[in-house]
Every structure is written in structure tokens, then in C-alpha cells.
C-alpha positions as CSV (number, residue, x, y, z in Angstrom):
1,M,48.3,-73.6,112.7
2,E,49.0,-75.5,109.5
3,P,52.7,-76.6,109.2
4,Q,53.1,-75.0,105.8
5,L,52.0,-71.6,107.2
6,E,54.2,-71.9,110.2
7,V,57.2,-72.7,107.9
8,K,56.4,-69.6,105.8
9,R,56.3,-67.4,109.0
10,I,59.7,-68.8,110.1
11,I,61.2,-68.0,106.7
12,R,59.7,-64.5,106.7
13,I,61.1,-63.8,110.2
14,A,64.5,-65.0,109.1
15,T,64.6,-63.0,105.9
16,K,63.4,-59.8,107.6
17,T,66.1,-60.2,110.2
18,G,68.6,-60.5,107.4
19,K,67.1,-57.5,105.7
20,I,67.6,-55.3,108.8
21,M,71.2,-56.4,109.0
22,L,72.0,-55.9,105.4
23,Q,70.4,-52.5,105.0
24,N,72.4,-51.3,108.0
25,G,75.8,-52.3,106.7
26,A,76.3,-55.9,107.7
27,E,78.6,-58.2,105.6
28,T,76.9,-60.4,103.1
29,Y,78.4,-63.7,104.4
30,R,77.2,-62.8,107.9
31,V,73.7,-62.2,106.7
32,E,73.6,-65.5,104.8
33,D,74.9,-67.4,107.8
34,T,72.4,-65.8,110.1
35,V,69.3,-66.4,107.9
36,Q,70.3,-70.0,107.2
37,R,70.9,-70.8,110.9
38,M,67.5,-69.3,111.9
39,V,65.6,-71.4,109.4
40,E,67.5,-74.6,110.0
41,S,67.1,-74.4,113.8
42,K,63.3,-74.9,113.7
43,I,61.4,-78.1,113.7
44,V,57.7,-78.0,112.5
45,A,55.4,-80.9,113.2
46,S,58.3,-83.1,114.0
47,K,59.9,-82.4,110.7
48,K,63.0,-80.2,109.9
49,I,63.1,-77.6,107.2
50,E,65.6,-79.0,104.7
51,A,67.7,-77.9,101.7
52,V,67.9,-74.3,103.0
53,N,69.7,-72.2,100.4
54,V,70.3,-68.5,101.0
55,F,71.7,-66.1,98.4
56,V,72.4,-62.5,99.4
57,I,73.5,-59.5,97.4
58,P,73.7,-55.9,98.6
59,T,70.2,-55.2,97.3
60,G,68.3,-58.4,98.0
61,I,67.9,-61.7,99.9
62,M,66.8,-64.9,98.1
63,L,65.9,-68.0,100.2
64,S,64.7,-71.4,99.1
65,A,63.8,-74.3,101.5
66,D,62.1,-77.7,101.3
67,Y,59.5,-78.9,103.8
68,D,57.3,-82.0,103.4
69,N,58.2,-82.4,99.7
70,N,57.2,-78.8,99.0
71,T,59.7,-76.0,98.0
72,I,59.2,-72.6,99.5
73,T,61.0,-69.6,97.9
74,I,61.0,-66.0,99.0
75,L,62.7,-62.8,97.7
76,E,63.2,-59.8,99.9
77,R,64.2,-56.6,98.2
78,V,66.7,-54.5,100.3
79,Y,67.4,-50.7,100.0
80,P,70.6,-49.9,101.9
81,E,70.1,-47.1,104.4
82,G,73.7,-46.5,105.7
83,I,75.7,-47.8,108.6
84,D,74.0,-48.5,112.0
85,L,76.1,-50.9,114.1
86,E,73.5,-50.9,116.9
87,S,70.8,-52.2,114.6
88,I,73.1,-55.0,113.4
89,D,73.9,-55.9,117.0
90,R,70.2,-55.9,118.0
91,A,69.4,-58.1,115.0
92,N,72.3,-60.5,115.9
93,E,71.1,-60.8,119.4
94,F,67.5,-61.5,118.2
95,S,68.7,-64.2,115.8
96,R,70.6,-66.0,118.6
97,K,67.5,-66.1,120.8
98,F,65.4,-67.2,117.9
99,T,67.9,-70.0,117.0
100,R,68.0,-71.2,120.6
101,G,64.2,-71.7,120.5
102,N,63.5,-69.3,123.3
103,L,60.9,-67.3,121.3
104,K,57.4,-68.1,120.0
105,L,56.6,-66.9,116.5
106,D,54.2,-64.2,117.7
107,E,56.7,-62.9,120.2
108,A,59.5,-63.0,117.5
109,E,57.3,-61.0,115.1
110,Q,56.7,-58.3,117.7
111,I,60.4,-58.0,118.5
112,L,61.1,-57.9,114.8
113,E,58.8,-54.9,114.4
114,S,60.7,-53.0,117.1
115,L,64.0,-53.9,115.4
116,A,62.8,-52.3,112.2
117,N,62.3,-49.0,114.0
118,P,65.3,-48.6,116.3
119,P,65.8,-45.6,118.6
120,K,67.7,-42.8,117.0
121,F,70.1,-40.4,118.6
122,S,68.8,-36.8,118.8
123,K,69.9,-34.4,116.1
124,L,72.0,-32.4,118.6
125,V,73.9,-35.5,119.6
126,R,74.5,-36.4,116.0
127,I,75.8,-32.9,115.2
128,L,78.2,-32.8,118.1
129,A,79.5,-36.4,117.5
130,S,79.9,-35.9,113.8
131,G,81.8,-32.6,114.5
132,M,84.2,-34.5,116.8
133,G,84.5,-37.4,114.3
134,G,85.6,-35.1,111.5
135,G,87.5,-32.6,113.6
136,F,89.8,-35.0,115.4
137,F,91.1,-36.4,112.1
138,I,92.8,-33.1,111.6
139,F,95.4,-33.9,114.2
140,L,96.4,-37.1,112.3
141,F,97.4,-34.8,109.4
142,G,99.3,-32.3,111.6
143,G,96.5,-29.8,112.0
144,T,96.3,-27.0,114.5
145,L,93.6,-26.1,117.0
146,V,92.3,-23.5,114.7
147,E,92.0,-26.0,111.9
148,F,90.3,-28.4,114.3
149,G,87.7,-25.8,115.2
150,L,87.0,-25.1,111.6
151,A,86.8,-28.8,110.6
152,Y,84.5,-29.4,113.6
153,I,82.0,-26.8,112.3
154,A,82.3,-28.0,108.7
155,S,81.8,-31.6,109.7
156,A,78.8,-30.9,111.8
157,V,77.1,-28.8,109.2
158,T,77.9,-31.3,106.4
159,V,76.4,-34.2,108.3
160,L,73.3,-32.1,109.1
161,C,72.9,-31.4,105.3
162,M,73.3,-35.1,104.5
163,D,70.6,-36.0,107.0
164,A,68.3,-33.4,105.4
165,L,68.9,-35.1,102.0
166,E,67.7,-38.5,103.3
167,S,64.0,-37.4,102.8
168,K,64.7,-36.5,99.2
169,H,65.5,-40.1,98.2
170,L,68.4,-39.1,95.9
171,N,70.6,-41.8,94.5
172,F,73.9,-42.3,96.4
173,F,76.1,-40.8,93.6
174,I,74.2,-37.5,93.5
175,K,74.0,-37.4,97.3
176,N,77.7,-37.8,97.8
177,I,78.5,-35.2,95.1
178,I,76.4,-32.8,97.2
179,G,78.2,-33.9,100.3
180,G,81.6,-33.3,98.8
181,F,80.5,-29.9,97.5
182,V,79.1,-28.8,100.9
183,A,82.2,-30.0,102.8
184,S,84.6,-28.1,100.5
185,L,82.4,-25.0,100.3
186,L,82.3,-24.8,104.0
187,G,86.0,-25.3,104.2
188,V,86.6,-22.4,101.8
189,I,84.2,-20.0,103.5
190,L,85.5,-20.8,107.0
191,V,89.2,-20.4,106.0
192,Q,88.5,-17.1,104.4
193,L,86.5,-15.9,107.5
194,I,89.3,-16.9,109.9
195,R,91.9,-15.1,107.8
196,L,90.0,-11.9,108.3
197,T,90.8,-12.2,112.0
198,G,94.5,-12.5,111.3
199,L,94.7,-16.2,111.9
200,N,95.9,-18.7,109.2
201,A,94.5,-22.2,108.4
202,N,95.4,-24.7,105.7
203,L,92.4,-25.2,103.4
204,N,93.3,-28.8,102.5
205,T,93.6,-29.8,106.1
206,V,90.2,-28.2,107.0
207,I,88.4,-29.9,104.1
208,I,89.8,-33.3,105.1
209,G,87.7,-33.2,108.3
210,P,84.2,-33.3,106.9
211,L,85.3,-35.6,104.1
212,M,86.4,-38.2,106.6
213,A,82.9,-38.3,107.9
214,L,81.7,-39.2,104.4
215,V,84.3,-41.6,103.0
216,P,83.0,-45.2,102.5
217,G,85.4,-47.0,104.8
218,V,82.9,-49.5,106.0
219,S,81.7,-50.4,102.5
220,L,85.2,-50.9,101.3
221,T,86.1,-53.1,104.4
222,N,83.0,-55.2,104.0
223,G,83.6,-55.7,100.3
224,I,87.1,-57.0,101.0
225,R,85.8,-59.3,103.8
226,D,83.1,-60.6,101.4
227,L,85.7,-61.3,98.7
228,I,87.9,-63.1,101.2
229,S,84.9,-65.2,102.3
230,G,84.2,-66.2,98.7
231,E,81.3,-63.9,98.1
232,L,82.7,-62.6,94.8
233,L,79.6,-60.9,93.5
234,A,78.6,-59.1,96.7
235,G,82.2,-58.2,97.5
236,S,82.8,-56.7,94.1
237,A,79.6,-54.8,94.2
238,K,80.5,-53.2,97.6
239,I,83.9,-52.3,96.4
240,M,82.5,-50.7,93.3
241,E,80.0,-48.8,95.5
242,A,82.9,-47.5,97.7
243,L,84.8,-46.5,94.6
244,F,81.9,-44.5,93.1
245,I,81.2,-42.8,96.4
246,A,84.9,-41.7,96.5
247,I,84.6,-40.4,92.9
248,A,81.4,-38.5,93.8
249,L,83.0,-36.9,96.8
250,A,86.1,-35.9,94.7
251,F,83.8,-34.5,92.0
252,G,81.9,-32.3,94.5
253,V,85.2,-31.1,96.0
254,G,86.6,-30.4,92.6
255,I,83.7,-28.2,91.6
256,V,84.3,-25.9,94.6
257,L,88.0,-25.8,94.3
258,Q,87.9,-25.0,90.6
259,F,85.8,-21.9,91.2
260,S,87.6,-20.8,94.3
261,L,91.2,-21.0,93.2
262,K,91.4,-17.2,92.9
263,L,90.4,-16.8,96.6
264,I,92.7,-19.4,98.0
């Protein structure tokens, strides 16, 4: 294989690894460091790849490198898909093996294909886990067992609805307005139904459960960590994304509460 083609394959493997990490919620500085280490670790035809510069923003990866007096530049567009810590961990492990030189390029490309399509939990497991994730937050706010049960149901159904919206390719603002709307609507309906049985439940506490499953905690944390690491552009972008998600959720909740005040 010609050295130039081999260098291009190495760069593509590195940028695609960074893309998997970035679109699943990894920090910007971590992606930059991983991609740069993967490229710099390789020696092609007894020559190192030099002047490796990686620039990452939440929606793209840009890489430039010099080899044999030629500059190679690549741009990889990234569409964030949410948070998947398992995919980030698998990509990290792959990058370490690649950097240590234990993988041939053909083998690395095959592994990379499997990383792009990770195994997913079944819908039943996601529903049960999301119900627990939202439901147990109730106890942090002094909720009762009745409110836990209502929040469990509301959280599970809300996450199920959000999963169904993935195929619609809505922008994140509209999607989170719908999420806040569904979470609060379920809270209102479930609280009214439980009152018919003679039991009482606090509506505000019940709504908190499904909302906690939607709040952008990871985006906010990653944005702050990027700012601390000197990634001012990427950090500011992630913090703004978290802010607009919170606004969208509040907007969705406000719509329901505005029209249900007479029932509460």
C-alpha cells in the first residue's frame, strides 16, 4: 500500500473513533486528545506523521497532519445522538489498542464498524430502568410511595415517547418541548386518577420524576469541564445547549400547567 493512502486510512480511523465518542456525549478535550494520540502513534514507511492538529466542536471534528511534505486535512461532521457511556468506553478501549500498535488497519476498520453499531438494551429494560431512574428521585424531594409509583409510570412512558420521536428527526428544542409536555401531562392525569381512589399525591413532586430523566445534566457537566480545560468555544456551546433544553422542558411543562390549573 502506498504510504499516503495508509496515512489517510489512519486519519480516517482516528476521526471516526472521535466521532463515535463525540456523538455519544464525550467531552471535547477528551476527543481531541484521543484522536491526536491515535494519529501520532503510527509510523508509516519509517516516517512519523507530524504536525497533527485536531480541532473539535460539538458538531464536527477537523484534523490536519503533515506527512512527507504533504498536508492532509479531513473534516468529519457529527450529529449528537445522546448519551451512551458504553459506546464511549468501547471507543476508548479501541483507541488504546490502536495506539499500542496491536491492531492492523484492516482489523481496526472492522472493529470500528462494530463500534458504530453498539448493542442496545431491549425496550422493556429501558422502560423499567427509566421508570426507576425517574421514580427514585421522588424520595430526594420527600415524596411518598404513592408519588413514587406515579412518577415511575410517568417516567417510563415519557422515555418511551422520547424514543419514538428519535425516528422523526426533530430538532432538540422541539423534542424537549414535547418531552416536558408529556411528562407534565402524565403527571396531571395520574394525580387526578389516584385522587379518585381517595389517595393524595403532590403534583409538583410527581412531575419532577420524569423531568429528571430529561434534564441535560451530562451536557452541562461536560460544558463546564471543557471550559476548565480551555475549550472555550465547545464548552460555551454545550452550556448553551443545556440551557435551551431546560427552557424547552419548562415551556412544555408550562403549557400543560397553564391549561390544567382549574383541575389541580
